[in-house]
MITIZA-355299 format. One record per atom (N, C-alpha, C): atom name; x, y, z; residue in one letter. Coordinates in Angstrom, 3 decimals, padded with zeros to 6 digits, always signed. Last residue first. Example, Ala and Ser with C-alpha at 12.3 -4.5 7.8 and 13.67 -1.06 7.14 Angstrom:
<gukes>
 name        X        Y        Z resn
    N +012.850 -002.250 +007.080    S
   CA +013.670 -001.060 +007.140    S
    C +012.900 +000.030 +007.870    S
    N +013.190 -005.690 +007.800    A
   CA +012.300 -004.500 +007.800    A
    C +013.200 -003.300 +007.800    A
</gukes>
This chain:
<gukes>
 name        X        Y        Z resn
    N +008.426 -012.497 +004.953    D
   CA +008.845 -013.660 +005.789    D
    C +010.062 -013.331 +006.599    D
    N +006.304 -009.593 +005.040    P
   CA +007.495 -010.324 +004.578    P
    C +007.835 -011.464 +005.526    P
    N +002.751 -010.143 +005.308    A
   CA +003.970 -009.453 +005.731    A
    C +005.167 -010.239 +005.196    A
    N -000.445 -009.841 +003.972    K
   CA +000.823 -010.573 +003.952    K
    C +001.949 -009.656 +004.377    K
    N -003.679 -010.447 +003.377    F
   CA -002.847 -009.638 +004.254    F
    C -001.564 -010.421 +004.428    F
    N -006.291 -010.535 +001.060    I
   CA -004.910 -010.927 +001.373    I
    C -004.333 -009.923 +002.345    I
    N -008.885 -009.577 +001.000    T
   CA -008.642 -010.960 +000.580    T
    C -007.247 -011.454 +000.928    T
    N -011.376 -007.612 +002.108    L
   CA -009.944 -007.848 +002.329    L
    C -009.673 -009.314 +002.027    L
    N -013.606 -005.868 +000.390    A
   CA -013.387 -007.259 +000.809    A
    C -011.872 -007.452 +000.902    A
    N -014.761 -002.633 +001.332    G
   CA -013.769 -003.504 +000.716    G
    C -013.731 -004.903 +001.281    G
    N -016.406 -000.832 +002.634    A
   CA -016.883 -001.402 +001.368    A
    C -015.939 -002.436 +000.761    A
    N -015.595 +000.623 +004.869    G
   CA -016.470 -000.527 +005.068    G
    C -016.926 -001.219 +003.799    G
    N -015.168 +003.635 +003.129    A
   CA -015.044 +002.918 +004.395    A
    C -016.074 +001.798 +004.474    A
    N -014.761 +003.135 -000.432    T
   CA -015.234 +003.875 +000.741    T
    C -015.080 +003.001 +001.981    T
    N -014.567 +003.011 -003.573    V
   CA -013.602 +002.779 -002.495    V
    C -013.966 +003.680 -001.330    V
    N -016.229 +003.885 -005.524    A
   CA -016.648 +002.681 -004.790    A
    C -015.732 +002.386 -003.600    A
    N -014.929 +005.840 -006.865    Q
   CA -015.869 +006.297 -005.840    Q
    C -016.386 +005.114 -005.008    Q
    N -013.579 +004.692 -008.909    W
   CA -012.861 +004.800 -007.641    W
    C -013.759 +005.321 -006.520    W
    N -015.899 +002.503 -010.583    S
   CA -015.193 +003.776 -010.423    S
    C -014.509 +003.774 -009.057    S
    N -017.464 +000.270 -010.759    D
   CA -016.549 +000.539 -011.862    D
    C -015.851 +001.887 -011.761    D
    N -018.146 -002.148 -008.156    G
   CA -018.283 -000.853 -008.829    G
    C -017.195 -000.630 -009.860    G
    N -016.629 -003.538 -005.217    G
   CA -017.598 -003.582 -006.304    G
    C -017.671 -002.207 -006.948    G
    N -013.248 -004.154 -004.409    F
   CA -014.412 -003.283 -004.260    F
    C -015.327 -003.471 -005.457    F
    N -010.818 -005.871 -002.582    E
   CA -011.650 -005.847 -003.779    E
    C -012.887 -005.018 -003.466    E
    N -007.493 -005.443 -001.255    F
   CA -008.945 -005.298 -001.171    F
    C -009.581 -005.377 -002.550    F
    N -004.675 -006.433 +000.557    H
   CA -005.303 -006.347 -000.767    H
    C -006.813 -006.408 -000.621    H
    N -001.966 -005.244 +002.227    A
   CA -003.370 -005.609 +002.439    A
    C -004.066 -005.383 +001.102    A
    N +001.456 -005.990 +002.968    I
   CA +000.410 -005.550 +002.049    I
    C -000.952 -006.024 +002.536    I
    N +004.494 -004.845 +004.602    A
   CA +003.292 -005.692 +004.521    A
    C +002.319 -005.114 +003.501    A
    N +006.670 -003.198 +005.041    A
   CA +006.610 -003.935 +003.765    A
    C +005.406 -004.878 +003.647    A
    N +006.239 -003.282 +008.555    T
   CA +006.918 -002.714 +007.390    T
    C +006.887 -003.713 +006.240    T
    N +002.925 -004.393 +009.714    P
   CA +004.390 -004.288 +009.741    P
    C +004.977 -003.635 +008.486    P
    N +000.346 -003.688 +011.269    F
   CA +000.647 -003.507 +009.851    F
    C +002.157 -003.286 +009.756    F
    N -001.904 -005.474 +013.507    T
   CA -000.661 -004.786 +013.178    T
    C -000.558 -004.558 +011.673    T
    N -004.616 -006.329 +014.028    E
   CA -003.566 -006.335 +015.045    E
    C -002.397 -005.406 +014.725    E
    N -006.135 -006.221 +011.755    K
   CA -006.637 -005.537 +012.952    K
    C -005.531 -005.369 +013.984    K
    N -004.812 -007.848 +010.000    V
   CA -004.704 -006.405 +009.791    V
    C -005.255 -005.621 +010.984    V
    N -005.518 -010.430 +011.023    G
   CA -004.131 -009.977 +010.957    G
    C -004.013 -008.473 +010.863    G
    N -008.285 -010.560 +010.680    N
   CA -007.730 -010.611 +012.037    N
    C -006.295 -010.107 +012.062    N
    N -008.324 -010.475 +007.857    L
   CA -008.993 -009.441 +008.649    L
    C -008.450 -009.409 +010.073    L
    N -007.002 -012.824 +007.027    P
   CA -006.410 -011.502 +006.774    P
    C -007.027 -010.400 +007.626    P
    N -008.898 -014.720 +008.224    V
   CA -007.482 -014.679 +008.597    V
    C -006.847 -013.331 +008.268    V
    N -011.489 -014.168 +007.020    A
   CA -011.243 -014.071 +008.461    A
    C -009.768 -013.930 +008.813    A
    N -012.052 -012.035 +004.253    A
   CA -011.617 -013.339 +004.743    A
    C -011.162 -013.183 +006.191    A
    N -014.881 -009.824 +004.093    S
   CA -013.443 -010.070 +004.198    S
    C -013.165 -011.462 +004.726    S
    N -017.601 -009.383 +004.242    R
   CA -017.045 -009.846 +002.965    R
    C -015.568 -010.203 +003.044    R
    N -017.923 -008.516 +006.916    V
   CA -018.704 -009.642 +006.406    V
    C -018.052 -010.233 +005.154    V
    N -016.280 -006.308 +007.303    A
   CA -016.098 -007.480 +008.153    A
    C -016.834 -008.706 +007.634    A
    N -014.661 -004.544 +004.964    D
   CA -016.023 -004.978 +005.273    D
    C -015.886 -006.302 +006.038    D
    N -012.048 -002.222 +005.320    A
   CA -012.479 -003.620 +005.369    A
    C -013.943 -003.785 +005.773    A
    N -011.341 +000.442 +005.609    L
   CA -011.832 -000.020 +004.310    L
    C -012.470 -001.408 +004.376    L
    N -010.384 +000.626 +008.237    E
   CA -011.598 +001.355 +007.851    E
    C -012.190 +000.838 +006.545    E
    N -008.039 -000.894 +008.179    N
   CA -009.144 -001.297 +009.056    N
    C -010.453 -000.618 +008.674    N
    N -006.575 +000.612 +006.326    A
   CA -006.855 -000.812 +006.084    A
    C -008.037 -001.275 +006.927    A
    N -006.391 +003.069 +007.671    A
   CA -007.122 +002.986 +006.402    A
    C -007.490 +001.538 +006.102    A
    N -004.742 +002.343 +009.843    R
   CA -006.125 +002.780 +010.083    R
    C -006.959 +002.683 +008.810    R
    N -002.388 +001.793 +008.445    H
   CA -003.029 +000.756 +009.260    H
    C -004.499 +001.105 +009.523    H
    N -001.892 +004.339 +007.375    L
   CA -002.091 +003.191 +006.497    L
    C -002.821 +002.070 +007.232    L
    N -001.511 +005.991 +009.655    G
   CA -002.617 +006.221 +008.727    G
    C -002.931 +005.032 +007.841    G
    N +000.737 +005.706 +011.247    P
   CA -000.433 +004.890 +011.563    P
    C -001.585 +005.023 +010.560    P
    N +002.516 +004.259 +008.469    N
   CA +001.671 +004.094 +009.648    N
    C +001.726 +005.400 +010.444    N
    N +002.541 +005.245 +004.992    H
   CA +003.103 +005.214 +006.340    H
    C +002.041 +004.855 +007.383    H
    N +002.538 +003.799 +001.665    G
   CA +002.457 +004.887 +002.633    G
    C +003.028 +004.528 +003.989    G
    N +001.522 +003.105 -001.461    V
   CA +002.665 +002.899 -000.573    V
    C +002.723 +004.089 +000.375    V
    N -001.039 +001.532 -003.080    V
   CA -000.727 +002.744 -002.316    V
    C +000.402 +002.402 -001.351    V
    N -001.956 +000.433 -006.209    L
   CA -001.133 +000.112 -005.045    L
    C -000.790 +001.438 -004.381    L
    N -004.962 -000.104 -007.931    A
   CA -003.994 +000.864 -007.420    A
    C -003.265 +000.282 -006.214    A
    N -006.632 -001.211 -010.728    H
   CA -005.922 -001.651 -009.529    H
    C -004.866 -000.611 -009.159    H
    N -007.733 -000.052 -012.952    A
   CA -008.616 -000.881 -012.128    A
    C -007.969 -001.281 -010.807    A
    N -007.631 +003.042 -014.702    C
   CA -006.939 +002.012 -013.915    C
    C -007.943 +001.245 -013.069    C
    N -008.918 +005.175 -015.791    N
   CA -008.673 +004.031 -016.667    N
    C -007.894 +002.904 -015.979    N
    N -008.934 +007.139 -013.831    A
   CA -010.176 +006.402 -014.103    A
    C -009.946 +005.161 -014.951    A
    N -006.276 +007.387 -011.486    P
   CA -006.736 +007.510 -012.876    P
    C -007.930 +006.597 -013.166    P
    N -007.395 +008.278 -008.173    A
   CA -006.597 +007.437 -009.079    A
    C -007.136 +007.576 -010.502    A
    N -008.862 +009.574 -006.297    R
   CA -008.309 +010.395 -007.379    R
    C -007.462 +009.585 -008.362    R
    N -009.393 +007.721 -004.362    A
   CA -010.533 +008.159 -005.186    A
    C -010.077 +009.015 -006.369    A
    N -006.921 +007.700 -003.114    I
   CA -007.316 +006.542 -003.917    I
    C -008.448 +006.937 -004.855    I
    N -007.134 +010.119 -001.718    E
   CA -006.135 +009.992 -002.785    E
    C -006.439 +008.794 -003.691    E
    N -009.131 +009.474 +000.158    E
   CA -009.366 +010.538 -000.830    E
    C -008.389 +010.427 -002.005    E
    N -007.739 +007.563 +001.617    I
   CA -008.929 +007.147 +000.879    I
    C -009.286 +008.196 -000.175    I
    N -005.774 +009.215 +002.746    M
   CA -005.394 +008.097 +001.866    M
    C -006.578 +007.658 +001.009    M
    N -007.371 +010.850 +004.295    V
   CA -006.618 +011.448 +003.193    V
    C -006.192 +010.352 +002.217    V
    N -008.298 +009.069 +006.212    F
   CA -009.272 +009.664 +005.294    F
    C -008.580 +010.319 +004.099    F
    N -005.903 +008.420 +007.621    S
   CA -006.589 +007.414 +006.806    S
    C -007.555 +008.044 +005.806    S
    N -003.357 +010.946 +007.260    A
   CA -004.438 +010.306 +008.006    A
    C -005.175 +009.356 +007.061    A
    N +000.040 +010.661 +006.081    A
   CA -001.373 +011.010 +005.928    A
    C -002.282 +010.278 +006.901    A
    N +002.784 +010.827 +005.608    D
   CA +002.283 +010.835 +006.993    D
    C +000.789 +011.159 +007.054    D
    N +002.171 +011.626 +002.371    Y
   CA +003.223 +011.660 +003.395    Y
    C +002.595 +011.832 +004.772    Y
    N +000.097 +011.908 +000.590    L
   CA +000.227 +010.609 +001.269    L
    C +001.303 +010.608 +002.354    L
    N +000.260 +014.308 -000.735    R
   CA -000.651 +014.245 +000.413    R
    C -000.530 +012.927 +001.181    R
    N +001.961 +013.790 -002.959    P
   CA +002.477 +014.459 -001.765    P
    C +001.575 +014.361 -000.535    P
    N +002.323 +011.133 -004.789    A
   CA +001.168 +011.864 -004.258    A
    C +001.581 +012.521 -002.938    A
    N +003.793 +010.062 -007.668    C
   CA +004.099 +010.615 -006.351    C
    C +002.921 +011.480 -005.921    C
    N +003.161 +007.182 -009.433    I
   CA +002.709 +008.562 -009.224    I
    C +003.051 +008.971 -007.797    I
    N +004.087 +004.940 -011.852    L
   CA +004.402 +005.389 -010.500    L
    C +004.022 +006.865 -010.400    L
    N +002.614 +002.332 -013.771    R
   CA +002.894 +003.759 -013.565    R
    C +003.152 +004.060 -012.104    R
    N +003.815 -000.504 -015.191    V
   CA +003.162 -000.036 -013.965    V
    C +003.588 +001.407 -013.733    V
    N +005.334 -001.273 -017.403    G
   CA +003.942 -000.877 -017.609    G
    C +003.197 -000.423 -016.373    G
    N +007.499 -004.093 -016.609    P
   CA +007.161 -002.819 -017.240    P
    C +005.661 -002.549 -017.289    P
    N +007.543 -005.702 -013.304    G
   CA +007.805 -005.589 -014.734    G
    C +007.303 -004.277 -015.298    G
    N +007.486 -006.152 -010.609    L
   CA +006.248 -006.380 -011.362    L
    C +006.441 -006.285 -012.872    L
    N +009.944 -005.406 -009.618    S
   CA +009.543 -006.813 -009.519    S
    C +008.336 -007.132 -010.387    S
    N +009.832 -002.632 -010.018    R
   CA +010.828 -003.433 -010.746    R
    C +010.442 -004.911 -010.740    R
    N +007.843 -001.961 -008.143    Q
   CA +007.619 -001.715 -009.574    Q
    C +008.572 -002.566 -010.416    Q
    N +009.229 -002.539 -005.802    V
   CA +008.031 -003.314 -006.151    V
    C +007.764 -003.177 -007.641    V
    N +011.191 -000.560 -005.991    R
   CA +011.585 -001.979 -005.945    R
    C +010.395 -002.883 -006.287    R
    N +009.651 +001.778 -005.957    A
   CA +010.513 +001.491 -007.107    A
    C +010.921 +000.018 -007.139    A
    N +008.438 +001.641 -003.414    A
   CA +007.620 +001.600 -004.630    A
    C +008.453 +001.226 -005.852    A
    N +010.725 +001.919 -001.764    T
   CA +009.874 +000.725 -001.690    T
    C +009.084 +000.569 -002.988    T
    N +011.588 +004.484 -002.515    E
   CA +012.469 +003.326 -002.713    E
    C +011.670 +002.026 -002.680    E
    N +009.340 +005.964 -001.709    M
   CA +009.744 +005.981 -003.116    M
    C +010.655 +004.784 -003.424    M
    N +009.395 +005.506 +001.032    T
   CA +008.259 +005.014 +000.252    T
    C +008.601 +004.982 -001.230    T
    N +011.887 +006.675 +001.723    R
   CA +011.633 +005.257 +002.018    R
    C +010.440 +004.698 +001.249    R
    N +011.597 +009.379 +000.910    L
   CA +012.597 +008.520 +000.270    L
    C +012.278 +007.048 +000.505    L
    N +008.223 +010.523 +000.449    S
   CA +009.388 +010.254 +001.290    S
    C +010.333 +009.293 +000.573    S
    N +005.893 +010.984 -001.021    P
   CA +007.158 +011.484 -001.549    P
    C +008.380 +011.188 -000.677    P
    N +003.806 +008.057 -001.340    S
   CA +004.224 +009.236 -000.594    S
    C +005.567 +009.701 -001.161    S
    N +002.398 +006.796 -004.361    T
   CA +003.345 +006.743 -003.251    T
    C +003.556 +008.107 -002.616    T
    N +000.597 +004.618 -006.261    L
   CA +000.523 +005.941 -005.642    L
    C +001.436 +005.903 -004.425    L
    N +000.945 +002.871 -009.135    I
   CA +001.429 +002.911 -007.756    I
    C +001.364 +004.358 -007.310    I
    N -001.277 +001.227 -011.390    V
   CA -000.632 +002.452 -010.918    V
    C -000.185 +002.255 -009.467    V
    N -002.144 -001.256 -011.869    D
   CA -001.961 -000.399 -013.035    D
    C -001.142 +000.830 -012.665    D
    N -000.696 -004.026 -010.032    P
   CA -001.449 -002.768 -010.139    P
    C -001.193 -002.082 -011.476    P
    N -001.040 -007.323 -009.808    R
   CA -000.286 -006.354 -010.601    R
    C -001.100 -005.069 -010.748    R
    N -001.077 -009.899 -008.453    L
   CA -001.556 -008.637 -007.871    L
    C -000.777 -007.507 -008.536    L
    N -000.348 -012.526 -008.957    R
   CA -001.015 -011.742 -010.007    R
    C -001.708 -010.488 -009.451    R
    N +001.293 -013.777 -007.220    R
   CA -000.144 -013.848 -006.916    R
    C -000.990 -013.077 -007.932    R
    N +003.748 -013.026 -008.294    K
   CA +003.373 -014.453 -008.261    K
    C +001.873 -014.627 -008.042    K
    N +003.715 -010.280 -007.779    A
   CA +003.757 -010.775 -009.159    A
    C +003.287 -012.228 -009.221    A
    N +003.731 -010.278 -004.964    M
   CA +002.605 -009.690 -005.687    M
    C +002.554 -010.204 -007.126    M
    N +006.235 -011.464 -004.525    F
   CA +005.011 -012.104 -004.019    F
    C +003.798 -011.586 -004.787    F
    N +007.878 -009.496 -005.637    R
   CA +007.836 -010.827 -006.258    R
    C +006.592 -011.597 -005.805    R
    N +007.350 -007.458 -003.795    G
   CA +007.035 -007.256 -005.208    G
    C +006.946 -008.588 -005.937    G
    N +008.416 -008.635 -001.540    M
   CA +006.974 -008.408 -001.583    M
    C +006.514 -008.111 -003.009    M
    N +011.128 -008.667 -002.278    A
   CA +010.428 -009.926 -001.996    A
    C +008.913 -009.743 -002.065    A
    N +011.681 -005.915 -002.463    L
   CA +011.778 -006.774 -003.650    L
    C +011.000 -008.076 -003.460    L
    N +011.279 -005.247 +000.251    A
   CA +010.481 -004.603 -000.798    A
    C +010.507 -005.434 -002.077    A
    N +013.252 -006.798 +001.525    A
   CA +011.831 -007.047 +001.795    A
    C +010.939 -006.437 +000.709    A
    N +015.641 -005.618 +000.603    K
   CA +015.341 -007.029 +000.304    K
    C +013.846 -007.310 +000.463    K
    N +015.378 -003.058 +001.725    R
   CA +015.487 -003.211 +000.271    R
    C +015.147 -004.639 -000.154    R
    N +015.351 -003.736 +004.453    G
   CA +014.188 -003.103 +003.835    G
    C +014.203 -003.235 +002.323    G
    N +017.955 -004.649 +004.810    E
   CA +016.826 -005.581 +004.989    E
    C +015.555 -005.030 +004.350    E
    N +019.286 -002.219 +004.404    K
   CA +019.570 -003.370 +003.533    K
    C +018.420 -004.370 +003.607    K
    N +016.800 +000.390 +004.817    T
   CA +017.950 -000.387 +005.260    T
    C +018.197 -001.495 +004.237    T
    N +015.843 +003.299 +002.954    L
   CA +015.619 +001.917 +003.376    L
    C +016.927 +001.321 +003.885    L
    N +016.374 +006.660 +004.297    P
   CA +016.424 +005.615 +003.273    P
    C +016.071 +004.241 +003.854    P
    N +014.724 +009.632 +005.141    R
   CA +015.263 +008.377 +005.671    R
    C +015.225 +007.284 +004.604    R
    N +013.663 +012.078 +004.453    A
   CA +014.851 +011.633 +003.730    A
    C +015.438 +010.323 +004.259    A
    N +011.631 +012.752 +006.156    V
   CA +011.270 +012.521 +004.757    V
    C +012.437 +011.925 +003.957    V
    N +013.090 +013.301 +008.523    D
   CA +012.229 +012.120 +008.415    D
    C +011.930 +011.770 +006.965    D
    N +016.509 +014.267 +008.036    E
   CA +015.088 +014.608 +008.097    E
    C +014.254 +013.354 +007.892    E
    N +019.082 +012.970 +010.028    V
   CA +018.478 +013.000 +008.693    V
    C +017.012 +013.367 +008.870    V
    N +019.623 +013.151 +012.683    L
   CA +020.674 +013.562 +011.753    L
    C +020.142 +013.708 +010.325    L
    N +017.584 +012.100 +014.165    G
   CA +017.776 +013.534 +014.228    G
    C +018.843 +014.044 +013.275    G
    N +017.025 +009.508 +013.763    D
   CA +018.092 +009.802 +014.719    D
    C +018.371 +011.296 +014.856    D
    N +014.958 +006.972 +012.864    A
   CA +014.983 +008.423 +013.039    A
    C +016.014 +008.731 +014.120    A
    N +016.540 +004.260 +011.139    R
   CA +015.892 +004.830 +012.325    R
    C +015.993 +006.349 +012.331    R
    N +015.943 +003.419 +007.790    R
   CA +016.895 +003.887 +008.798    R
    C +016.123 +004.531 +009.945    R
    N +013.145 +001.173 +007.271    A
   CA +013.981 +002.336 +006.970    A
    C +014.953 +002.614 +008.112    A
    N +011.407 -001.489 +005.798    E
   CA +012.194 -001.007 +006.936    E
    C +013.160 +000.096 +006.513    E
    N +008.948 -000.322 +003.357    A
   CA +009.838 -001.306 +003.965    A
    C +010.668 -000.657 +005.077    A
    N +005.684 +001.165 +003.730    H
   CA +007.074 +001.192 +003.264    H
    C +007.889 +000.133 +003.994    H
    N +002.753 -000.783 +003.410    R
   CA +003.581 +000.078 +004.247    R
    C +004.997 +000.040 +003.689    R
    N +000.262 -000.819 +001.009    M
   CA +001.572 -001.329 +001.409    M
    C +002.281 -000.306 +002.277    M
    N -002.821 -001.874 -000.247    L
   CA -002.117 -000.938 +000.633    L
    C -000.802 -001.584 +001.041    L
    N -004.415 -002.214 -003.210    T
   CA -003.441 -002.868 -002.346    T
    C -002.746 -001.772 -001.552    T
    N -007.550 -002.427 -004.602    V
   CA -006.613 -001.557 -003.892    V
    C -005.704 -002.436 -003.057    V
    N -009.617 -002.623 -007.425    Y
   CA -008.734 -003.322 -006.495    Y
    C -007.762 -002.315 -005.903    Y
    N -012.916 -002.700 -008.653    R
   CA -011.706 -001.926 -008.372    R
    C -010.915 -002.688 -007.311    R
    N -015.097 -003.909 -011.193    M
   CA -014.413 -004.075 -009.920    M
    C -013.204 -003.135 -009.855    M
</gukes>
């Protein structure tokens, strides 16, 4: 089995033209939400082997806070192609995850992340409540957790994932 958790970066400073988009930091609330979602993941035993993150400051800060909540041993990999990526690029990056890892957390941006979540979900194998939630929206710091059959990252394809959890910060 392969497991993929998609996470949108936590709340960031608004785009105001004074700071480049890639350099927008998390807000105070965003920092709290990222830690809270990391604790939620730890409590639910959603511990990835690797975190793939966009190089933007807000995704790197989100990933670092989640990593801290999960404890030692979770690798963090900056994947430049994830910055403002289309859904198909995100799926390609997941397919490049280290072969010795079974669970990857991807920290990225909307709208590509939201589209990837909807594309990966198998409507038959997915739980109804999370599936309905992810179809509507993908808020900041939310996660969508998928299970895929198969022993390689090539199993992560459109329509092949069982969406088991969709959770936004409280």
